[in-house]
Jmol script that loads the backbone (N, CA, C; Angstrom):
load data "model"
ATOM      1  N   MET A   1     -10.070 -27.238  -5.677  1.00  0.00           N
ATOM      2  CA  MET A   1     -10.775 -28.167  -6.768  1.00  0.00           C
ATOM      3  C   MET A   1     -11.942 -27.590  -7.230  1.00  0.00           C
ATOM      4  N   ASN A   2     -12.767 -27.030  -6.583  1.00  0.00           N
ATOM      5  CA  ASN A   2     -14.216 -26.521  -6.838  1.00  0.00           C
ATOM      6  C   ASN A   2     -13.788 -25.495  -7.576  1.00  0.00           C
ATOM      7  N   SER A   3     -13.067 -24.861  -7.869  1.00  0.00           N
ATOM      8  CA  SER A   3     -12.919 -23.270  -8.466  1.00  0.00           C
ATOM      9  C   SER A   3     -12.693 -23.597  -9.696  1.00  0.00           C
ATOM     10  N   VAL A   4     -12.242 -24.682 -10.389  1.00  0.00           N
ATOM     11  CA  VAL A   4     -11.521 -24.972 -11.781  1.00  0.00           C
ATOM     12  C   VAL A   4     -12.510 -26.106 -12.305  1.00  0.00           C
ATOM     13  N   PRO A   5     -13.046 -25.742 -13.740  1.00  0.00           N
ATOM     14  CA  PRO A   5     -13.526 -26.618 -14.156  1.00  0.00           C
ATOM     15  C   PRO A   5     -13.196 -27.724 -14.948  1.00  0.00           C
ATOM     16  N   HIS A   6     -11.504 -27.194 -15.407  1.00  0.00           N
ATOM     17  CA  HIS A   6     -10.984 -28.627 -16.052  1.00  0.00           C
ATOM     18  C   HIS A   6      -9.249 -28.455 -15.616  1.00  0.00           C
ATOM     19  N   HIS A   7      -8.876 -29.274 -15.774  1.00  0.00           N
ATOM     20  CA  HIS A   7      -7.356 -29.720 -15.527  1.00  0.00           C
ATOM     21  C   HIS A   7      -6.952 -29.989 -13.854  1.00  0.00           C
ATOM     22  N   HIS A   8      -8.168 -30.518 -13.795  1.00  0.00           N
ATOM     23  CA  HIS A   8      -7.835 -31.049 -12.021  1.00  0.00           C
ATOM     24  C   HIS A   8      -6.526 -31.474 -11.578  1.00  0.00           C
ATOM     25  N   GLY A   9      -6.164 -32.169 -12.536  1.00  0.00           N
ATOM     26  CA  GLY A   9      -4.712 -32.657 -12.539  1.00  0.00           C
ATOM     27  C   GLY A   9      -3.499 -31.961 -12.130  1.00  0.00           C
ATOM     28  N   THR A  10      -3.219 -30.685 -12.999  1.00  0.00           N
ATOM     29  CA  THR A  10      -2.406 -29.932 -12.948  1.00  0.00           C
ATOM     30  C   THR A  10      -2.733 -28.976 -11.768  1.00  0.00           C
ATOM     31  N   PHE A  11      -4.114 -28.737 -11.236  1.00  0.00           N
ATOM     32  CA  PHE A  11      -4.427 -28.006 -10.169  1.00  0.00           C
ATOM     33  C   PHE A  11      -3.930 -28.905  -8.679  1.00  0.00           C
ATOM     34  N   SER A  12      -4.490 -29.886  -8.986  1.00  0.00           N
ATOM     35  CA  SER A  12      -3.698 -30.690  -7.624  1.00  0.00           C
ATOM     36  C   SER A  12      -2.117 -31.023  -7.685  1.00  0.00           C
ATOM     37  N   GLY A  13      -1.267 -30.789  -9.029  1.00  0.00           N
ATOM     38  CA  GLY A  13      -0.270 -30.763  -8.545  1.00  0.00           C
ATOM     39  C   GLY A  13       0.855 -29.506  -8.294  1.00  0.00           C
ATOM     40  N   ILE A  14       0.042 -28.770  -8.341  1.00  0.00           N
ATOM     41  CA  ILE A  14       0.358 -27.059  -7.745  1.00  0.00           C
ATOM     42  C   ILE A  14       0.214 -27.340  -6.458  1.00  0.00           C
ATOM     43  N   LEU A  15      -1.048 -28.118  -6.006  1.00  0.00           N
ATOM     44  CA  LEU A  15      -1.535 -27.972  -4.422  1.00  0.00           C
ATOM     45  C   LEU A  15      -0.800 -29.156  -3.862  1.00  0.00           C
ATOM     46  N   CYS A  16       0.065 -29.705  -4.501  1.00  0.00           N
ATOM     47  CA  CYS A  16       0.874 -30.761  -4.058  1.00  0.00           C
ATOM     48  C   CYS A  16       2.086 -30.196  -3.564  1.00  0.00           C
ATOM     49  N   THR A  17       2.580 -29.428  -4.857  1.00  0.00           N
ATOM     50  CA  THR A  17       3.578 -28.386  -4.618  1.00  0.00           C
ATOM     51  C   THR A  17       3.434 -27.467  -3.431  1.00  0.00           C
ATOM     52  N   GLY A  18       2.355 -26.888  -3.187  1.00  0.00           N
ATOM     53  CA  GLY A  18       2.321 -26.156  -1.834  1.00  0.00           C
ATOM     54  C   GLY A  18       2.812 -27.315  -0.389  1.00  0.00           C
ATOM     55  N   ILE A  19       2.315 -28.279  -0.687  1.00  0.00           N
ATOM     56  CA  ILE A  19       2.761 -29.395   0.577  1.00  0.00           C
ATOM     57  C   ILE A  19       3.871 -29.416   0.702  1.00  0.00           C
ATOM     58  N   VAL A  20       4.937 -29.971  -0.348  1.00  0.00           N
ATOM     59  CA  VAL A  20       6.274 -29.570  -0.348  1.00  0.00           C
ATOM     60  C   VAL A  20       6.584 -28.692   0.115  1.00  0.00           C
ATOM     61  N   GLY A  21       6.088 -27.194  -0.310  1.00  0.00           N
ATOM     62  CA  GLY A  21       6.859 -26.116  -0.094  1.00  0.00           C
ATOM     63  C   GLY A  21       6.581 -26.225   1.945  1.00  0.00           C
ATOM     64  N   GLY A  22       5.981 -26.532   2.225  1.00  0.00           N
ATOM     65  CA  GLY A  22       5.750 -26.602   3.966  1.00  0.00           C
ATOM     66  C   GLY A  22       7.307 -27.455   4.119  1.00  0.00           C
ATOM     67  N   ALA A  23       8.023 -27.837   3.968  1.00  0.00           N
ATOM     68  CA  ALA A  23       8.981 -28.774   3.721  1.00  0.00           C
ATOM     69  C   ALA A  23      10.218 -27.935   3.691  1.00  0.00           C
ATOM     70  N   VAL A  24      10.155 -27.076   2.466  1.00  0.00           N
ATOM     71  CA  VAL A  24      11.020 -26.231   2.107  1.00  0.00           C
ATOM     72  C   VAL A  24      11.233 -24.834   3.225  1.00  0.00           C
ATOM     73  N   VAL A  25       9.919 -24.606   2.884  1.00  0.00           N
ATOM     74  CA  VAL A  25      10.024 -23.052   3.783  1.00  0.00           C
ATOM     75  C   VAL A  25      10.159 -22.714   5.141  1.00  0.00           C
ATOM     76  N   PRO A  26      10.220 -23.919   5.582  1.00  0.00           N
ATOM     77  CA  PRO A  26      11.352 -23.914   7.098  1.00  0.00           C
ATOM     78  C   PRO A  26      12.891 -23.871   7.000  1.00  0.00           C
ATOM     79  N   LEU A  27      12.955 -24.466   5.970  1.00  0.00           N
ATOM     80  CA  LEU A  27      14.448 -24.844   5.513  1.00  0.00           C
ATOM     81  C   LEU A  27      14.859 -23.266   5.539  1.00  0.00           C
ATOM     82  N   ILE A  28      13.968 -22.430   4.563  1.00  0.00           N
ATOM     83  CA  ILE A  28      14.364 -20.853   4.142  1.00  0.00           C
ATOM     84  C   ILE A  28      14.537 -20.007   5.260  1.00  0.00           C
ATOM     85  N   ILE A  29      13.229 -20.392   6.215  1.00  0.00           N
ATOM     86  CA  ILE A  29      12.999 -19.609   7.582  1.00  0.00           C
ATOM     87  C   ILE A  29      14.682 -19.685   8.192  1.00  0.00           C
ATOM     88  N   GLY A  30      15.124 -21.004   7.961  1.00  0.00           N
ATOM     89  CA  GLY A  30      16.360 -21.298   8.968  1.00  0.00           C
ATOM     90  C   GLY A  30      17.370 -20.373   8.469  1.00  0.00           C
ATOM     91  N   GLY A  31      17.603 -20.442   7.121  1.00  0.00           N
ATOM     92  CA  GLY A  31      18.980 -19.838   6.281  1.00  0.00           C
ATOM     93  C   GLY A  31      18.764 -18.779   6.990  1.00  0.00           C
ATOM     94  N   ILE A  32      17.311 -17.689   6.466  1.00  0.00           N
ATOM     95  CA  ILE A  32      17.286 -16.198   7.205  1.00  0.00           C
ATOM     96  C   ILE A  32      17.410 -16.200   8.654  1.00  0.00           C
ATOM     97  N   ALA A  33      17.280 -16.868   9.393  1.00  0.00           N
ATOM     98  CA  ALA A  33      17.536 -17.163  10.623  1.00  0.00           C
ATOM     99  C   ALA A  33      18.811 -16.866  11.113  1.00  0.00           C
ATOM    100  N   GLU A  34      19.839 -17.570  10.528  1.00  0.00           N
ATOM    101  CA  GLU A  34      21.522 -17.531  10.296  1.00  0.00           C
ATOM    102  C   GLU A  34      21.918 -16.324  10.081  1.00  0.00           C
ATOM    103  N   LEU A  35      21.193 -15.565   9.505  1.00  0.00           N
ATOM    104  CA  LEU A  35      21.779 -14.216   8.803  1.00  0.00           C
ATOM    105  C   LEU A  35      21.398 -12.794   9.460  1.00  0.00           C
ATOM    106  N   VAL A  36      19.992 -12.573   9.968  1.00  0.00           N
ATOM    107  CA  VAL A  36      19.601 -11.919  10.787  1.00  0.00           C
ATOM    108  C   VAL A  36      18.457 -12.179  11.734  1.00  0.00           C
ATOM    109  N   GLY A  37      18.500 -13.145  12.182  1.00  0.00           N
ATOM    110  CA  GLY A  37      18.087 -13.783  13.515  1.00  0.00           C
ATOM    111  C   GLY A  37      16.633 -14.305  13.360  1.00  0.00           C
ATOM    112  N   LEU A  38      16.298 -14.911  14.101  1.00  0.00           N
ATOM    113  CA  LEU A  38      14.818 -15.909  13.676  1.00  0.00           C
ATOM    114  C   LEU A  38      13.773 -14.717  14.254  1.00  0.00           C
ATOM    115  N   LYS A  39      13.688 -13.875  14.946  1.00  0.00           N
ATOM    116  CA  LYS A  39      12.193 -12.875  14.941  1.00  0.00           C
ATOM    117  C   LYS A  39      11.765 -12.363  13.627  1.00  0.00           C
ATOM    118  N   TYR A  40      13.136 -11.921  12.814  1.00  0.00           N
ATOM    119  CA  TYR A  40      12.797 -11.058  11.552  1.00  0.00           C
ATOM    120  C   TYR A  40      12.893 -12.447  10.499  1.00  0.00           C
ATOM    121  N   ALA A  41      13.229 -13.584  10.515  1.00  0.00           N
ATOM    122  CA  ALA A  41      13.289 -14.326   9.447  1.00  0.00           C
ATOM    123  C   ALA A  41      11.620 -15.029   9.570  1.00  0.00           C
ATOM    124  N   MET A  42      11.055 -14.370  10.743  1.00  0.00           N
ATOM    125  CA  MET A  42       9.668 -15.221  10.745  1.00  0.00           C
ATOM    126  C   MET A  42       8.989 -14.406  10.016  1.00  0.00           C
ATOM    127  N   THR A  43       9.194 -13.063   9.401  1.00  0.00           N
ATOM    128  CA  THR A  43       8.487 -12.310   9.073  1.00  0.00           C
ATOM    129  C   THR A  43       8.478 -13.176   7.291  1.00  0.00           C
ATOM    130  N   PHE A  44       9.102 -13.552   7.139  1.00  0.00           N
ATOM    131  CA  PHE A  44       9.122 -14.369   5.501  1.00  0.00           C
ATOM    132  C   PHE A  44       7.617 -15.639   5.699  1.00  0.00           C
ATOM    133  N   MET A  45       7.394 -15.909   6.631  1.00  0.00           N
ATOM    134  CA  MET A  45       6.061 -16.358   6.914  1.00  0.00           C
ATOM    135  C   MET A  45       4.619 -15.578   6.154  1.00  0.00           C
ATOM    136  N   PHE A  46       4.580 -14.270   6.701  1.00  0.00           N
ATOM    137  CA  PHE A  46       3.777 -12.920   6.123  1.00  0.00           C
ATOM    138  C   PHE A  46       3.856 -13.566   4.569  1.00  0.00           C
ATOM    139  N   LEU A  47       4.849 -13.575   3.730  1.00  0.00           N
ATOM    140  CA  LEU A  47       4.622 -13.837   2.302  1.00  0.00           C
ATOM    141  C   LEU A  47       3.839 -15.403   2.153  1.00  0.00           C
ATOM    142  N   THR A  48       4.575 -16.445   2.777  1.00  0.00           N
ATOM    143  CA  THR A  48       3.448 -17.762   2.476  1.00  0.00           C
ATOM    144  C   THR A  48       2.023 -17.577   2.816  1.00  0.00           C
ATOM    145  N   LEU A  49       2.008 -16.909   3.972  1.00  0.00           N
ATOM    146  CA  LEU A  49       0.672 -17.221   4.518  1.00  0.00           C
ATOM    147  C   LEU A  49       0.025 -16.208   3.732  1.00  0.00           C
ATOM    148  N   GLY A  50       0.341 -15.048   3.143  1.00  0.00           N
ATOM    149  CA  GLY A  50      -0.216 -13.835   2.017  1.00  0.00           C
ATOM    150  C   GLY A  50      -0.895 -14.746   1.050  1.00  0.00           C
ATOM    151  N   TYR A  51      -0.010 -15.696   0.408  1.00  0.00           N
ATOM    152  CA  TYR A  51      -0.184 -16.126  -0.695  1.00  0.00           C
ATOM    153  C   TYR A  51      -1.482 -17.022  -0.600  1.00  0.00           C
ATOM    154  N   VAL A  52      -1.614 -17.748   0.340  1.00  0.00           N
ATOM    155  CA  VAL A  52      -2.848 -18.320   0.803  1.00  0.00           C
ATOM    156  C   VAL A  52      -3.686 -17.724   1.220  1.00  0.00           C
ATOM    157  N   LEU A  53      -4.135 -16.698   1.600  1.00  0.00           N
ATOM    158  CA  LEU A  53      -5.107 -15.757   1.842  1.00  0.00           C
ATOM    159  C   LEU A  53      -5.569 -15.339   0.660  1.00  0.00           C
ATOM    160  N   SER A  54      -4.778 -14.689  -0.264  1.00  0.00           N
ATOM    161  CA  SER A  54      -5.362 -14.021  -1.858  1.00  0.00           C
ATOM    162  C   SER A  54      -5.827 -15.612  -2.581  1.00  0.00           C
ATOM    163  N   ILE A  55      -5.407 -16.879  -2.710  1.00  0.00           N
ATOM    164  CA  ILE A  55      -6.041 -17.805  -2.948  1.00  0.00           C
ATOM    165  C   ILE A  55      -7.875 -18.212  -2.065  1.00  0.00           C
ATOM    166  N   GLY A  56      -7.556 -17.745  -1.073  1.00  0.00           N
ATOM    167  CA  GLY A  56      -9.058 -17.577  -0.580  1.00  0.00           C
ATOM    168  C   GLY A  56      -9.879 -16.594  -0.790  1.00  0.00           C
ATOM    169  N   PHE A  57      -9.251 -15.526  -1.489  1.00  0.00           N
ATOM    170  CA  PHE A  57      -9.954 -14.136  -1.644  1.00  0.00           C
ATOM    171  C   PHE A  57     -10.595 -14.532  -3.359  1.00  0.00           C
ATOM    172  N   TRP A  58      -9.615 -15.185  -3.759  1.00  0.00           N
ATOM    173  CA  TRP A  58      -9.906 -15.220  -5.529  1.00  0.00           C
ATOM    174  C   TRP A  58     -10.413 -16.042  -6.037  1.00  0.00           C
ATOM    175  N   ALA A  59     -10.551 -17.349  -5.080  1.00  0.00           N
ATOM    176  CA  ALA A  59     -11.136 -18.593  -5.577  1.00  0.00           C
ATOM    177  C   ALA A  59     -12.725 -18.256  -5.952  1.00  0.00           C
ATOM    178  N   ASN A  60     -13.290 -19.047  -6.788  1.00  0.00           N
ATOM    179  CA  ASN A  60     -14.507 -18.402  -7.089  1.00  0.00           C
ATOM    180  C   ASN A  60     -15.311 -20.217  -7.490  1.00  0.00           C
ATOM    181  N   PRO A  61     -16.026 -20.565  -6.452  1.00  0.00           N
ATOM    182  CA  PRO A  61     -16.484 -21.840  -6.842  1.00  0.00           C
ATOM    183  C   PRO A  61     -17.459 -22.436  -7.377  1.00  0.00           C
ATOM    184  N   LEU A  62     -17.228 -23.285  -8.216  1.00  0.00           N
ATOM    185  CA  LEU A  62     -18.460 -23.570  -9.193  1.00  0.00           C
ATOM    186  C   LEU A  62     -19.854 -24.320  -8.414  1.00  0.00           C
ATOM    187  N   VAL A  63     -19.340 -24.745  -7.220  1.00  0.00           N
ATOM    188  CA  VAL A  63     -20.328 -25.619  -6.546  1.00  0.00           C
ATOM    189  C   VAL A  63     -20.710 -25.227  -5.431  1.00  0.00           C
ATOM    190  N   ASN A  64     -21.806 -24.050  -5.340  1.00  0.00           N
ATOM    191  CA  ASN A  64     -21.828 -23.112  -3.553  1.00  0.00           C
ATOM    192  C   ASN A  64     -22.451 -24.556  -2.868  1.00  0.00           C
ATOM    193  N   ASN A  65     -21.808 -24.290  -1.752  1.00  0.00           N
ATOM    194  CA  ASN A  65     -22.613 -25.396  -0.861  1.00  0.00           C
ATOM    195  C   ASN A  65     -23.738 -24.546   0.108  1.00  0.00           C
ATOM    196  N   SER A  66     -24.608 -26.022   0.615  1.00  0.00           N
ATOM    197  CA  SER A  66     -25.372 -24.976   1.511  1.00  0.00           C
ATOM    198  C   SER A  66     -25.562 -25.664   2.814  1.00  0.00           C
ATOM    199  N   THR A  67     -24.423 -25.706   3.332  1.00  0.00           N
ATOM    200  CA  THR A  67     -24.489 -26.555   4.883  1.00  0.00           C
ATOM    201  C   THR A  67     -24.599 -25.413   5.569  1.00  0.00           C
ATOM    202  N   VAL A  68     -24.197 -24.431   5.451  1.00  0.00           N
ATOM    203  CA  VAL A  68     -23.997 -23.079   6.446  1.00  0.00           C
ATOM    204  C   VAL A  68     -24.987 -22.070   6.220  1.00  0.00           C
ATOM    205  N   LYS A  69     -25.701 -21.893   7.764  1.00  0.00           N
ATOM    206  CA  LYS A  69     -27.264 -20.911   7.181  1.00  0.00           C
ATOM    207  C   LYS A  69     -26.746 -19.737   7.640  1.00  0.00           C
ATOM    208  N   SER A  70     -27.373 -18.702   7.258  1.00  0.00           N
ATOM    209  CA  SER A  70     -27.466 -17.605   7.775  1.00  0.00           C
ATOM    210  C   SER A  70     -28.197 -17.305   9.715  1.00  0.00           C
ATOM    211  N   TRP A  71     -27.538 -16.599   9.932  1.00  0.00           N
ATOM    212  CA  TRP A  71     -28.339 -15.849  11.217  1.00  0.00           C
ATOM    213  C   TRP A  71     -29.784 -16.042  11.270  1.00  0.00           C
ATOM    214  N   SER A  72     -30.421 -15.224  10.308  1.00  0.00           N
ATOM    215  CA  SER A  72     -32.183 -15.381  10.200  1.00  0.00           C
ATOM    216  C   SER A  72     -32.325 -16.628   9.792  1.00  0.00           C
ATOM    217  N   GLU A  73     -31.629 -17.621   9.008  1.00  0.00           N
ATOM    218  CA  GLU A  73     -32.090 -18.541   8.911  1.00  0.00           C
ATOM    219  C   GLU A  73     -31.998 -19.670  10.264  1.00  0.00           C
ATOM    220  N   LEU A  74     -30.851 -19.615  10.631  1.00  0.00           N
ATOM    221  CA  LEU A  74     -30.992 -19.914  12.238  1.00  0.00           C
ATOM    222  C   LEU A  74     -32.332 -19.676  13.144  1.00  0.00           C
ATOM    223  N   PHE A  75     -32.281 -18.604  13.819  1.00  0.00           N
ATOM    224  CA  PHE A  75     -33.490 -18.379  14.359  1.00  0.00           C
ATOM    225  C   PHE A  75     -34.906 -18.232  13.861  1.00  0.00           C
ATOM    226  N   LYS A  76     -35.249 -18.595  12.650  1.00  0.00           N
ATOM    227  CA  LYS A  76     -36.402 -18.359  11.986  1.00  0.00           C
ATOM    228  C   LYS A  76     -36.666 -20.390  12.853  1.00  0.00           C
ATOM    229  N   SER A  77     -36.306 -21.011  12.791  1.00  0.00           N
ATOM    230  CA  SER A  77     -36.496 -22.336  13.353  1.00  0.00           C
ATOM    231  C   SER A  77     -36.447 -22.826  14.756  1.00  0.00           C
ATOM    232  N   ALA A  78     -36.093 -21.544  15.725  1.00  0.00           N
ATOM    233  CA  ALA A  78     -36.373 -21.771  16.901  1.00  0.00           C
ATOM    234  C   ALA A  78     -37.812 -21.553  17.243  1.00  0.00           C
TER     235      ALA A  78
END
end "model"
wireframe off; spacefill off
backbone 0.3
color backbone group
């Protein structure tokens, strides 16, 4: 939500669709497992996890949080 300046409702709708996908993807994996076996069906998870990882790389936050300090700042205060 911190990456988009407008249309927060639309973006949250897409996120909720992802939550529903958490209920649908196991059914897809089960169907693939019936055809080729569970070991190979679980590789479908790489597709969905790759999508989540890509969002992490492409996200450009509008507000930078300053809660995490760098290593040099941590050792300065000691």
